[in-house]
C-alpha positions in Angstrom: 74.5 119.5 107.2 76.9 116.5 107.7 79.5 116.9 110.4 82.4 116.9 107.9 80.6 119.6 106.0 80.5 121.8 109.1 84.2 121.3 109.6 84.7 122.2 105.9 82.6 125.3 106.3 84.2 126.6 109.4 87.8 125.7 108.3 87.2 127.7 105.1 87.1 130.9 107.2 90.4 132.7 106.9 92.8 132.2 109.8 91.0 129.1 111.3 93.8 126.6 111.9 93.3 123.2 113.5 94.6 124.5 116.8 92.3 127.5 116.7 89.3 125.4 115.8 90.1 122.9 118.5 90.2 125.6 121.1 86.8 126.9 119.9 85.2 123.4 119.9 86.6 122.8 123.4 85.0 126.0 124.7 81.6 125.6 123.0 81.2 121.8 123.2 81.0 120.7 119.6 81.6 121.7 116.0 77.8 122.1 115.5 77.6 124.7 118.3 79.9 127.0 116.4 77.3 127.7 113.8 74.9 128.8 116.5 77.2 131.5 117.9 76.0 135.1 117.6 78.3 138.1 117.3 78.4 138.6 121.1 79.2 134.9 121.7 82.1 135.1 119.2 83.7 138.2 120.8 83.4 136.5 124.2 85.5 133.4 123.0 88.6 132.9 125.1 92.2 132.6 123.9 91.2 133.5 120.3 92.8 136.6 118.6 90.7 139.6 117.7 91.5 139.1 114.0 90.1 135.6 114.0 87.0 136.7 115.9 86.4 139.4 113.3 86.7 136.9 110.5 84.2 134.6 112.3 81.7 137.4 112.6 82.2 138.5 109.0 82.0 135.0 107.3 80.1 132.6 109.7 76.8 133.3 107.9 77.8 134.1 104.3 80.1 131.3 103.0 78.7 129.3 100.1 79.2 125.7 101.1 77.8 124.3 97.9 80.4 126.4 95.9 83.2 125.1 98.1 82.2 121.5 97.7 81.7 121.9 93.9 85.2 123.2 93.5 86.6 120.2 95.4 84.4 117.9 93.3 85.6 119.5 90.1 89.2 118.6 91.2 88.2 115.0 92.2 89.1 115.8 95.8 87.3 114.2 98.7 87.5 115.2 102.4 87.1 113.6 105.8 86.8 115.0 109.3 88.4 113.7 112.5 85.0 112.5 113.8 84.5 110.2 110.8 85.0 106.5 111.3 87.3 106.2 108.3 89.7 108.9 109.7 93.2 107.4 110.1 93.4 105.8 113.5 97.1 106.6 114.0 96.6 110.2 113.3 93.8 110.8 115.9 96.2 110.4 118.8 98.9 112.9 117.9 99.1 116.5 119.3 97.2 118.9 117.0 95.8 116.3 114.6 94.4 117.8 111.4 90.6 118.2 111.9 90.0 118.0 108.2 91.9 116.0 105.6 91.6 116.4 101.8 92.6 113.4 99.7 92.7 111.6 96.4 93.0 107.8 96.1 92.2 105.0 98.4 91.9 106.2 102.0 91.2 102.7 103.3 94.8 101.5 102.8 96.0 103.5 105.9 93.9 101.6 108.4 94.4 98.2 106.7 98.2 97.8 106.7 101.4 98.5 108.5 102.6 102.0 107.5 106.3 103.0 107.6 107.3 106.5 106.8 110.6 107.0 105.0 112.2 110.5 104.8 115.6 112.0 103.9 117.6 114.6 102.0 116.5 116.5 98.9 120.1 116.2 97.7 120.9 112.5 98.3 124.0 110.7 97.4 123.9 107.7 95.1 124.2 105.5 98.3 121.1 107.2 99.7 119.1 106.8 96.5 120.0 103.1 96.5 119.0 102.6 100.1 115.7 104.5 99.7 114.7 102.5 96.6 115.9 99.1 97.9 114.4 99.4 101.5 111.1 100.8 100.3 110.8 98.1 97.6 111.5 95.3 100.1 109.1 96.6 102.6 106.5 97.0 99.9 107.0 93.4 98.9 105.9 92.6 102.4 102.6 94.4 101.7 103.8 97.4 103.9 102.7 100.9 102.9 105.4 103.6 102.5 104.6 107.2 103.6 106.7 110.1 102.5 106.4 113.8 101.5 106.8 113.6 97.7 109.8 116.0 97.8 112.8 115.8 95.5 115.4 113.3 96.5 114.8 110.5 99.1 111.1 111.1 99.3 110.5 110.5 95.6 112.8 107.5 95.6 110.8 105.9 98.4 107.5 106.5 96.7 108.8 104.9 93.5 110.5 102.0 95.2 107.3 101.2 97.0 105.3 101.3 93.7 107.5 98.5 92.4 106.3 96.2 95.2 103.0 94.9 96.5 102.4 97.7 99.0 100.9 101.1 98.4 102.5 104.5 98.9 101.0 107.5 100.6 102.2 111.1 99.9 101.5 113.9 102.3 101.6 117.3 100.8 102.5 120.7 102.4 100.2 122.3 99.8 96.7 121.9 98.5 96.1 118.8 96.3 95.7 120.9 93.2 99.1 122.5 93.7 101.7 119.7 94.2 105.0 121.1 95.3 107.6 120.7 93.8 105.5 121.1 90.6 107.8 118.6 88.8 106.6 115.9 91.1 103.1 116.0 89.8 104.1 113.1 87.6 105.0 111.1 90.8 101.6 112.1 92.3 99.8 110.8 89.3 101.8 107.6 89.3 100.9 107.1 93.0 97.2 107.4 92.2 97.4 105.1 89.2 99.1 102.5 91.4 96.2 102.6 93.9 97.9 104.7 96.5 96.9 107.9 98.2 97.8 111.6 98.3 96.5 113.8 101.1 96.8 117.3 102.6 95.2 119.3 105.4 95.1 122.3 103.1 92.0 123.3 101.1 92.2 124.6 97.6 93.6 128.1 97.4 95.5 128.0 100.7 98.9 129.7 100.1 102.0 127.5 100.6 104.4 128.9 103.2 107.6 127.6 104.8 105.6 126.8 108.0 103.5 124.3 106.1 106.4 121.9 105.8 107.1 121.2 109.5 103.3 121.0 109.9 103.2 118.4 107.1 105.9 116.4 108.9 103.7 115.8 111.9 101.2 114.1 109.6 103.8 111.9 108.0 105.0 110.7 111.3 101.5 110.6 112.8 100.1 108.3 110.0 103.0 105.9 110.4 103.8 103.1 112.7 107.5 104.0 112.5 109.9 106.4 110.7 113.0 105.5 108.8 115.5 108.3 108.2 117.5 107.2 105.1 120.0 110.0 104.6 120.0 113.5 106.2 122.3 116.4 107.0 122.7 117.4 110.6 120.1 120.1 110.2 117.3 118.6 108.2 113.5 118.4 107.9 113.9 114.7 108.1 115.2 115.0 111.6 112.1 117.1 112.5 110.0 114.2 111.4 112.0 111.8 113.5 111.7 114.0 116.6 107.9 114.2 116.0 107.8 110.5 115.7 109.5 110.1 119.1 107.1 112.6 120.7 104.3 110.5 119.2 105.7 107.2 120.7 106.7 105.8 117.3 109.8 103.7 116.5 112.6 105.6 114.8 115.1 103.9 112.5 118.2 105.3 110.7 120.4 103.9 108.0 124.1 104.5 108.7 126.3 106.0 106.1 129.8 107.1 105.2 131.4 109.0 108.1 132.9 111.5 105.7 129.6 112.4 104.1 127.6 115.4 105.3 124.4 113.5 104.3 125.2 110.8 107.0 125.6 113.1 109.9 121.9 113.4 110.7 121.4 109.7 110.7 124.5 109.1 112.9 123.3 111.9 115.3 119.9 110.2 115.9 121.5 106.8 116.2 123.7 108.1 119.0 120.5 109.5 120.6 118.7 106.1 120.5 117.3 105.6 117.0 117.6 101.9 115.9 120.4 101.4 113.3 119.1 99.3 110.4 121.0 97.4 107.7 118.0 95.5 106.2 114.3 95.3 106.5 114.5 92.5 109.1 115.8 95.1 111.5 112.5 96.9 111.0 110.2 93.9 110.9 111.5 92.6 114.2 109.8 95.6 115.9 106.4 94.7 114.5 105.9 91.0 115.2 102.2 91.5 115.9 101.6 92.4 112.3 100.9 89.9 109.6 103.2 90.6 106.6 101.8 87.9 104.4 100.1 89.0 101.2 96.8 87.3 101.7 95.5 87.9 98.2 98.3 86.2 96.3 98.8 83.4 98.8 95.1 82.4 98.8 95.4 81.7 95.0 98.7 79.9 95.1 98.5 77.6 98.1 95.4 75.6 97.1 97.5 72.9 95.3 100.1 72.6 98.0 100.6 69.4 100.1 99.7 69.4 103.8 103.5 69.4 104.6 104.1 72.5 102.5 101.1 74.2 104.1 102.5 73.4 107.5 105.9 74.9 106.6 104.2 78.1 105.3 102.0 78.5 108.4 105.0 77.9 110.7 107.1 80.6 109.0 104.1 82.9 109.0 103.4 82.4 112.7 107.0 82.4 114.0 108.5 85.0 111.6 111.8 84.7 109.8 113.3 81.2 110.3 116.4 79.1 109.3 116.0 75.6 108.0 116.8 73.9 111.4 114.3 76.2 113.2 111.6 75.1 110.7 112.5 71.5 111.4 112.2 72.1 115.1 108.9 73.8 114.9 107.3 71.3 112.4 108.9 68.1 113.6 109.9 67.3 110.0 113.2 65.9 108.7 115.6 68.4 107.2 115.6 66.6 103.9 111.9 67.0 103.5 112.0 70.6 104.6 114.7 71.5 102.1 112.6 70.0 99.4 109.6 71.9 100.4 111.5 75.2 100.8 112.8 74.8 97.2 109.3 74.3 96.0 108.0 77.3 97.8 110.9 79.4 96.5 110.0 78.5 92.9 106.4 79.5 93.6 107.5 82.8 95.2 105.6 81.9 98.3 108.7 82.3 100.5 111.9 84.3 100.0 115.4 83.6 101.0 117.2 86.3 103.1 120.7 86.6 104.5 122.2 83.7 106.4 119.8 81.2 104.7 116.8 82.6 106.6 113.3 82.3 105.1 110.2 84.5 105.2 106.8 84.3 103.7 106.6 86.5 100.6 
């Protein structure tokens, strides 16, 4: 039996959460050793409730793994355990990581790109909707993935904004993958998959959806990410729980300021006062991730083959140094401003660079 199948088997026993399973593995040594436990061994387990011990005794030998796997396969759902090489690297290092993940879509996008989580109110203002769609789209154009919780409001706006760009979007559910909540957002879930994105959950088919699932889901949203952007949130909001979790996990937290008279701005202003980075544009985010390469390699490779050596030098300079003004490009390349201006105009026409605020340029 594959290791991930053992995780699936044991996690299918009623009451076995990731925390509980982690405790048992720590005591017995490995996931494989659990299947070797007899009734006496199970009742001797430490720090495990009697109810869970009884469930282990009752079901440890009688679950039908083939039936469990067939049901997942019939729903086009795949699964991965924490010991698999493909398991998301960022998620392994958080407190209480999900030991088993169920997913649809392309899992590889998580480990191949920068991942920014964007969260916010389910009842956003028109300003919040604009910020969510605009920021997520611009980050996506930099080939950055956007992670959110596929809820109404800001979450859905962030997913859709990302799908307009070059990046991929990742939706983390608080429910099994065959039971998207809210149900109206099944359309968004399908759009994400059609766009080459990913939806995932730690909950197997048939697991009931409770209020406690949502804060548990938030630890995965922040855990997968390299940073969290709070777009718009009330003073008491699930989005702020995600931000707090991100801080606990050592992630960057960003917040978009809003109208001081709006209730939906109070959460963002609160965490800005507490140290979250105020952002006005994507440059405020990108500056924190200089080690990442934001260039879209696939599109550039096709488009630069006919460029002159001078144009290539300008592109590589911007790529290496980050967002630059014309005079900074001249300083770094040793080229005259007249030549650089001409090259920049050519690159803008080819969509190989983009012009930002204050006549600054970045690789597209």
